[in-house]
N, C-alpha and C positions, 0 to 999 in steps of 0.2 A: 876477772870480769869486772865491769864497771861498778856493779852494785854488790859485789861479793863482800867487800869490806863492811857494808851495812849489815848484811846477813850475819857475818861473824860477830859484829858488835852486839846484835840483838841476842844471839844465842849465849854469849858470854855474860851479858848484863842481866839476863832473866833466868839463868840456870838455877841459882840458889832459891830465888823466889818461887819458881815452879816446883822445885823439889819439895818445898815446905807445903805449898798449896795442895799438891796432889796427894800428899800423905795424910792430910786432914780428912776426917770423916764428916760428911754432911748428911743431913736428912734428905733422902732421895724423893723427888717429886715424880709425877708421871713422866716417864721418859719419852712418851709418844709425841710430845709437843715439839721436839727438836726438829722434826722434818719441816714444819712450817717455818721455824726460825731459820733453817738453812735456806729456804726459799727467800726469806726476807733479806738475809745477808747476801745471798747470791745475786739478788736484784740490785742491791746497792753497789756490789762489785762490778756488775755489768754496766751500770750507769756511769760509774766514775772511772773505771780502770782504762777506758778507751780514749780518754781525752788527752791528746799529745801536748806536752809542755816543754818550753825551751827558754825559761827565764835565764837559767844558769846551767852549768854542767849537770847539776843534780838539784831537783826541787822536792820539797817535803810537804806532805799534807796530813793533817790529823783527821781521823774518821771518828765521828761521834754519833751515838744513838741517844736520842732524848737528852742531848746536852752533855752526856758522859763519854769520854774518849774510850774507844774500844780497839783502836789500832791506828795504823798510819799507812801512807803510800809514798814511795819515792820514785821519781821518774827522771829519765835523761834521754837525749837524742844526740847521736853523733853522725857525722858524714865522713865516709871513707870509701875510696875507690868507686866513686860515683853511686854510692848506695847510702841510704839512710837506715840507721839501726836505732830502734826505739826500745828501751828497756823499762819495764815497770815492775816494781816490787811492792807487794801489798802484804801486810801482816795484820791479822785479825785475832783478837783474844775473845773467845766466845764463852760466856758463862752459861753452862748447861746445868742448871739446877745445882750450882755450887762447885761443879767441876770446871776448871778453867782450861780450855783447849786453845792451843796456838795453831793457827792455820797460816802458812806462808805460801803465797802464790807469786811466781815470777813469770812474766810474759816478755818475749822478745819478738819483735816484728821487723822483718827486712823488706825493703822496697827500693825501687830505683828512684833516682832524683826526679823522674817524670811521674812518679806515683804508681808505678806498676807493682802489685804485690808479688813477692818472690817466695818467701817462706816465713814460718813462725814456729815458736816453741813455747809450751806452757808447762811449767813445773809446779806441782802442788805438793806441799809437805804438811801432813797432819799427824797426830799421834798414831803410832803403829801403822802408818800408811803413807806412801808416796806414789805419785803417778806423774808420768811425763807424756804430753801429747806434742807431736811435731807434724808440721804440714808443709808440703811442697806444692806450689801452684804453677801449673804449666798446661798450655793448650786447653784452656777453659776447664781444667779439672783440678781438684784438690786431692792429694794423696795424704790421708790422715793416718798416722801411726801412733798407737798407744803402747807405751812401754811401762812395765811394772815387774819387779822382781826378776829381771832378766828375760821376761817374756814379752812378745810383741804381737799386736793385732793390727792389721792394715785394712783400711776401707777407702774406696775412691768415690768422691762426690763431684757432681757438676759445680763449677765455680762461676758466679755472676761476674761478668767482665766489668761491671760498674762498681763492684765492691771496693771500698776505700780502707787502706791501712792508716795508722795514726797520722803520719806526716802529711800524707795526701789529703786527709780530712781537714787538717788545720789550714792548709793552703786553699782548699775548696771553700772553707768557711770564710776566709778573708776575701776571696774573690767575690763571693756573694754579697759581701758588705754587711754593715750593721745598722742600716736605716730602719727605724721603727716600722713594724708591720710587714717587713720582708719575711716571706715564707718559702721554704724549699724542703725537699726530701733527699735523703742519701741512703745508700746501702752500706752498712758497716758490719764488720765481723765481731760479734760479741760471744766468745766461746762459753761464757757462763750461762748464756741462754740456750745457744744451739751450736754444737760443734760442727754441724754438717753444712751450714749455709750462712750467708750474710743476711742481716735483718734490716728491714726498712725503718728509718727514723725520720720523723717530721720535726723541722726546726722553725721556730717563730721568734723573730727579734722583737722583744717587748720595748726596749729602749734604754736610755741612760738612767742610772740609779747609783746612788752612793752606797758603799758598803764598808764595813770595818775589817781590815786585814792586818794582823800583827800590831794592833793598837793604833792603826793609822786609818783615817777616813779617806777612802779612795773612790774616785769616779770610775764606775764600771759600766758595762753594758749587760743588761739582763736578757737571758735567752731561755725560751721554753723548748724542751726536747721531749718528744713522745715516741717511745720505742714501740713498734708494732706488737700488739698483744697486751700492752700495759697502758692502754688508753686512759684508764681511770687514775693512773699514777704518774702524772707528768713530772719531769725533773726540771728544776730551775737552776740555771747556772749564771754566774757573774764572771764575765771575761774582760780582758783588757782590749785595747784597740787592735791588737794583733791576733785576738782569739784565744790567748792563753788563759787557762782556767785559774780563777781566783778563789771561787767558792761554788759549791753545788749543794742543792737541797731537794729532798723528796719526802713527802709525807705518805708513809705506807700504812694505811689503816690505823692511824693514830700514833704510829711509831715514826718519829722524825729522824732521818738520817742525813748527816751533814759531812761534807768533805771540805776542809778549809786550809788554804795555803798557810804554812807556818815555818818556824825555824826547825832545824834538825833536833835541837834539844827538846823543844815542845813536842815534836812528833813522837819521840821515844819515851815521853813521860806518861806512861799508862799506869793508873792506879788499879792494880789487880784485885785489891780487896773491895773495891766498889764498882766493879763492872756491872752494868745493868742486866737484869734478868727479865726478858720480855715474853716468856712463854705465855703468861696469863693473858696477854693481849691477843693471842691467836685463838682463844677459846670461843666456842659458839654454844649458846644455850640449847639444850635438847627440848623439843616440844613435849608438852605434858603427856601426849598420847604414847610416848615411848616408855613411860615409867611403869607400864604394865605389859612388858614385852612378852611374858610367858603366854599371854592370851591372844597375841597377834598372829594372824594367818597371812595377811598381806597389808602393806601400808604404802600409800602413794604420796610422794612429796613434790612440791614445786619449789625450786631454788632459784632465786633471782641472781643472775650473774652480774658482776660489776664491770666486766670487760666484754668485748665482742667474742662470741663463741664460734666464729667462722673457722672451719677446719678442726674444730675440737670434737673428739669422739669420747663418749663416756663408756668405760668398760662394761661389758655385759657378761653375766654368769648365771648359774642356776638359781642364785639368790638375788639377782638384781637385773631388772630390765630398765632401759632408759632411752629417751630421745630428747630433742631440743625443739622448743617452740618460741620463736622471737626472743632469743637470749634468755629464756627460762628453761632450766633443766627439769624435766619431768622424770622422776625416778620411782620405780616400783621395787620395793623390797619384799622378797618372797620367803616363805618358810623353806629351810634347808631340806633338800632331798638327796639321799645317797644314790650313786649311779647304779643302774641295773645292767646295762650293756657295758662291759669292761674293755671294749676295744680301744686301742691306741691308734687314732686315725691320722694324726699329723705326721707327715713323712720326715725322714732323717734330715732333710735339708732345711726344715723349718728353723727359724731363728730361736724358737722356743725349745729346741732340742740340742742345738749346737753349743759347743763351748765357746766362750769369749773371754775378754780380759777380766771381767768380774766373776763370771760363772765358769771358772777354770777347773772343771770337775775331773780333768785328766791328771791333775796334780797327784803325786803319790800319797800325800796325806789324806786327800779326799777319797782316793781308792781304798786306803786302809780303813777309813771310817765306815765306808759302805760295807766292806768285808765284815767288820765287827758288829754291824747292825743286825745281822742274822735274819734277813728278810728275803733271801733268794728264792724261797719256795712259796712266797705269798702272792696273792692276786694283786693287780695294779692298785686297786683301792685300799687293800690292806697294807700294801707297802707305803702308800701315801700317808695313811693314818698313823702307822707305826713310826714313820720318820718324823712326824710332828712331835711326838713325845720324846723321841731320840734326841733331836736337836735341842729341845727344851731342857733336857737333862745334861747334854754336852756342855752348853754354855752356862756354866755354873755361876760365873760372875756377871750378874745382870746390872750393868751400870751405864753411865754416859761417858766413860773415859776413852772410848774408841770412836773415831770418826768413821766415815765410809771406807770400807775395806773390801778386798777381794775374798772370795770363798776360801781360797787356800790360806790367806793370812788369818782369816777368822778361825779356820780349823786348827791353827797353831796357837792362837791367843786364847780362844774359847772364852771370850768376854765381849760384852757390848749390849746394845739396846735392840729395838725392833728391827732396825736395818740389818744388823748382823745376823739376827735370827732368820729374817726373810731371805737374805742372799745365800746363806749356808744351806737352808732347806731347799731353795731352788736348785742349787748345785747338786745336792744329793739326789733329788728327784730325777734330774737329767742323767745322773750317773747310772741310775737303775732303769733308764729308758723311758721315763715319764716326762712329757712336755711340761714346762713350768714358766711362770713369769712372776715378777714382783708387782705389787699393787700399792698405790698410795691413796689415802683417803682420810675420812674422819672415823674415829673410834669413840664409842660411848665411855665416858669417865664418870663414875658415881660421885667422886669427890676430888676436888683439887683446891688445896689451901682452904679458903673460906667459901669457895663456890661448890655447888652440888649440881649433878645432872648436866654435864657439859659434853660437847664434842671437842676432841683434840686430834691433832695430826698423828697419823700412824702409818706404818708400812707392814704388809704381810705378803703371803705367797698364795698363788693359785696353781692348781694342777689341771691339766686337760685330759679328760677321759671321754671317749666317744664324742669328740668335738664339743664338749661342754666344759666350762671352767668351774672349779670347786674351790672354795675358800679354805685355806690352811693357815693357822696362826701359831707358829712355833714359840713366839715370845710369851703367849698366854697359854700354850698347850691346848689350843682349841681347834676342833675340826668343824667346819661349817660356820655359817653366819647365824646369829641369834637376834637379828634386828638390832645389832649393836655396832654396825659399821656401814659406811657409804663409800664406795670406790669412785674415785675421780680420774685416775690415770693408771696406766700399766706399762710395763716395759720388759722386753727380753734381755735388756742391758747389752744388746749387741753393739750399740753405739756409745757405750760407756755410761758413766753415771754423771749426768748433768743435773745437779740439785735443782736448779731453777726450772729446767725443762720438765723433769719428772714431777716436781711439786707445783708447776704452774697452774694446773686446774684448781688447786686449793686457793690460789690467789683470786679466782673468780668468786669466792665466797666472802662476803663482806665481814663476817665474824660477829654479827650482832643478832638480829632477829629476822633473818630473811629466809629461813627454812620453814616453809608452810606445809602443814599436813592437809592434803586434799581429801583423802578418804582413808578409812581403816576398816579392815575386815577381820573379825575375831573368830577364833575357833568355836565350833559348836559345843 
């Protein structure tokens, strides 16, 4: 394959360094912040990975966070048999509280010379986890297949006939021209945001501007691009007269992400010992009213979103009610109540009961874990509560060394952070007939480094009993909410695990002081 030599070089050159780094013991910080960091990285990948480049057979870009290199991207496009094939390889090194994780993403897009999308393939390799998505586009439909560990899951989605693949986009961009003030919109497929559909992007030509590339002062054209849903985070690109990317920049809540054209040698020059750790930038101060949570009966919050909330639904449970007023999220957190009616009302065809790529509870290892749980004669609520403690004990190694994985993988590795606890618990719940979903939101953190009383990103599980959702947190061994969490998104994981899509609601939160307490009702 065109970029396979690059992958082989990466693995060979970094093997010894990673062996040393992974064996070192670091002081572990709150692992719950990684989810927001995933969204941040996912957003940068979405913005940058889709821009087609054809300076040479292969082009390299360094990816930087706050000026420090964290990875690179290599791209190439070839024409063969009246088809364009665009390959993009992206390698990111993520500092998760001192644990260095390498994430390799390879994307291949095939389209006709007239710009008609035909197929694509996305391979993602992470520690203890690899996943492949392939898509075929035909008759205004996309057949998406997820493959992992020899298992596959297929879903069919409608396909927008105006959606552009990389080569078609660069031709479209050149046809629109680069006159200052020119504005137009496109539909492009950004799998890091949404695997199921093309996303609308608005493009505005700002005009000529000089920029420095590989120590040379180059005349470029500055373009603003706004991906739908990320209105508060415009991406700025500097392109040449043919529309080829020279540099891209986005400021994500104070975290500056840059992609810059460079030599292959510079692209591969990552300083693993000085990778930036940006978790602290995702923290949000907890209002003072939460510091006496034991006395709270109900608390109502107003959260100002930083993006448009159209089409956004906040999860509702026995511990949380919510609605949206003029892009302000109004959330009521309620005292936890255990279920009285223990009926399971969601039918077998519900996405919250069926197995999928990540919640693969038919796997023999999952079945064995259920048998050993010893809960067959318990009531539904007792099963749910016992499984919380069971998963908490099963995952003995609680660290950040594992990226997103399937339940079957987690059942074999038995290590990870909140995501692994949430996914494995969701699988065990479904295995015993209980509907489940994973939830992403903010969790109260008493202390993080020098900061106290903060909100940080977290994932947990919810179980459905008598058509009500109940919070279960296996990573903390906690049943129910204690006014210590706010849910912003949920998923059955039927459509796979898109970090950006699942974490997107957290992007709505500015991360400073925009969580306002409207009212508090205390216990008598």
